[in-house]
N, C-alpha and C positions, 0 to 999 in steps of 0.2 A: 504494500500500500504506500503510495507516494504522499509526502507531506507537502501541501501547497504553501506557497509563500504567504505571509501575513504582513500587511503594511499598516502603518498608523497615519490616519488622516486627522489633522487638527485644524479647527477654525478659530482664529482670534476673534473674540466676541466681546462686545461692550455690554449690551443689554437688549432686552426685547424692544425697547422704544427706538433703538438704532435700526432703522429699516434695512440698510444694506447688510448689517450683521444678521438680522432675522432672515432675510432672503438667501444669504450665503448658506446659513444653517439648513434652511428648507431645501435648497438645491442638493446639498450633500445627502440629506435624509431621503430625498426622492430616489436616489440611485443605490442607496445602501442595500436594499433587499436583493439586488442583482449580484452583490458580492458577499453575501452572508458571512461565511467564516474566513474570508480573505482580508477584510478591512475592519480594523478597530477604529472607532470614531470617538474623538474627544472634542467637546466644545470648550475652549479655553476662555473662561469668563475672567478677564483681567481686573474687573471691578470686584470680583468675588474671590473664590478660592483658586483662581488661575494666575495670580500675580507672579509667582515664582517661575512657572513655565513660560509665561509671556516674556519675562526678563531673560530667561535662558535662550529662547529663540531669537530675541532681539540681539543678544550678545553674539550669537552664532552668525547672525546676518551682518552686523556692523562692527563687532569687536567691543570688548568691555569698556574701553576708554571712550569710544563714541557714544555708547549708551549712557554711561554715568557722567561724563563731562559735557557732552554735546547734545544730550537728550534725543539721540537717534533711536527710534523705536520701530518695531514691526508695524506695518500698516494695519489699519482697522477698517473693514474686515480684511482678513487674508486667510489663505489656505496653505497649509504645509503638508507635505507627504514625507514621512520618515525624517522630519526635521529640516526639510528643504522647502523654501518658499516657492510655491508653484503658481499661485494666483493672488493678485492684490486687488482684485475686483471680482464680482460675481461672474463665474464662468458659465457659458452655455453648457447644457447637459452633455452634449457630444464632446466638448473639450475636456470636461471633468472626467468623463468615461475614458477618453484617450489617455489622460494623465495617469489614471489609476491602472489601466491596462499596461502602460509603459513601466510603471513602478513594479507591478506584479511580475512582469517579464524579466525584471532585473536590469 
């Protein structure tokens, strides 16, 4: 039995009143059933319990000095796959599916 690759999809999320954030989350949730056991999904609410992860991803993007001295932060909303910034705006479904397929293929 082969073990299929599993990827982590994360959406940087402010709050439900942030419509771009809300729709980015909805877009991901719409395609999740297609990838059942292959995709782990996390909504990173940086105003809530996701502050630490938000800063980690921001540091990976821009470097620690740029985050803490120059206030360079990950875009809101944005979508990361396995810690890499893939989209900084709501993607069309077909582009999101292509990005997931590419990540699953390695």
